[in-house]
TORTORTI-424308 format. One record per residue (C-alpha): residue number from 1; x, y, z. Coordinates in steps of 0.02 Angstrom, whole numbers, plus 50000, padded with zeros to 5 digits. Layout:
BEGIN
LOMI   seq       u       v       w
LOMI   NUM       X       Y       Z
...
end
This chain:
BEGIN
LOMI   seq       u       v       w
LOMI     1   50012   49996   49990
LOMI     2   50068   50166   49961
LOMI     3   50017   50315   50065
LOMI     4   50018   50479   50015
LOMI     5   50143   50602   50042
LOMI     6   50111   50696   50201
LOMI     7   50095   50887   50177
LOMI     8   50267   50979   50265
LOMI     9   50226   51058   50418
LOMI    10   50325   51193   50520
LOMI    11   50318   51275   50683
LOMI    12   50424   51440   50752
LOMI    13   50430   51487   50913
LOMI    14   50474   51685   50929
LOMI    15   50522   51681   51121
LOMI    16   50423   51686   51284
LOMI    17   50378   51818   51399
LOMI    18   50286   51963   51382
LOMI    19   50334   52072   51236
LOMI    20   50327   52270   51209
LOMI    21   50190   52333   51099
LOMI    22   50307   52409   50982
LOMI    23   50398   52256   50948
LOMI    24   50254   52136   50925
LOMI    25   50195   52182   50725
LOMI    26   50389   52161   50705
LOMI    27   50406   51997   50798
LOMI    28   50243   51923   50710
LOMI    29   50311   51977   50552
LOMI    30   50480   51888   50609
LOMI    31   50397   51728   50645
LOMI    32   50301   51694   50465
LOMI    33   50459   51751   50382
LOMI    34   50549   51617   50463
LOMI    35   50428   51496   50464
LOMI    36   50379   51523   50264
LOMI    37   50579   51509   50244
LOMI    38   50576   51333   50322
LOMI    39   50423   51288   50259
LOMI    40   50480   51322   50071
LOMI    41   50617   51205   50091
LOMI    42   50505   51063   50123
LOMI    43   50382   51106   50019
LOMI    44   50527   51096   49894
LOMI    45   50559   50941   49920
LOMI    46   50713   50979   50036
LOMI    47   50720   50901   50227
LOMI    48   50675   50943   50382
LOMI    49   50857   50984   50438
LOMI    50   50877   51102   50306
LOMI    51   50706   51169   50339
LOMI    52   50747   51189   50518
LOMI    53   50922   51263   50503
LOMI    54   50822   51395   50376
LOMI    55   50718   51461   50501
LOMI    56   50840   51472   50633
LOMI    57   50948   51571   50544
LOMI    58   50796   51693   50481
LOMI    59   50779   51742   50676
LOMI    60   50941   51749   50711
LOMI    61   50973   51882   50586
LOMI    62   50815   51964   50628
LOMI    63   50851   52098   50781
LOMI    64   50690   52086   50814
LOMI    65   50733   51934   50926
LOMI    66   50843   51884   51061
LOMI    67   50926   51735   50966
LOMI    68   51115   51692   50908
LOMI    69   51279   51689   50997
LOMI    70   51291   51883   51080
LOMI    71   51116   51932   51050
LOMI    72   51094   51949   51252
LOMI    73   51208   52086   51303
LOMI    74   51278   52134   51470
LOMI    75   51218   52266   51565
LOMI    76   51333   52389   51496
LOMI    77   51308   52308   51320
LOMI    78   51453   52207   51290
LOMI    79   51460   52030   51225
LOMI    80   51485   51906   51361
LOMI    81   51595   51766   51297
LOMI    82   51566   51598   51374
LOMI    83   51707   51527   51491
end
């Protein structure tokens, strides 16, 4: 029995906590952009790892999100390097 191909699905999480009003619109747009980028990989026959990596990179490159190395600055606005 041949099963029909499952439709691709991707979920993106933009963070937890309370978002400041001025960040909400940009945050939702960024989530949609990241999800769309990952979904496009799946839709075009790519694998799940590439789709997730693409979505994460989209979010890391978006300044709205606290993602990626050095994105959470110290109180004096410096990047704290891990020990």
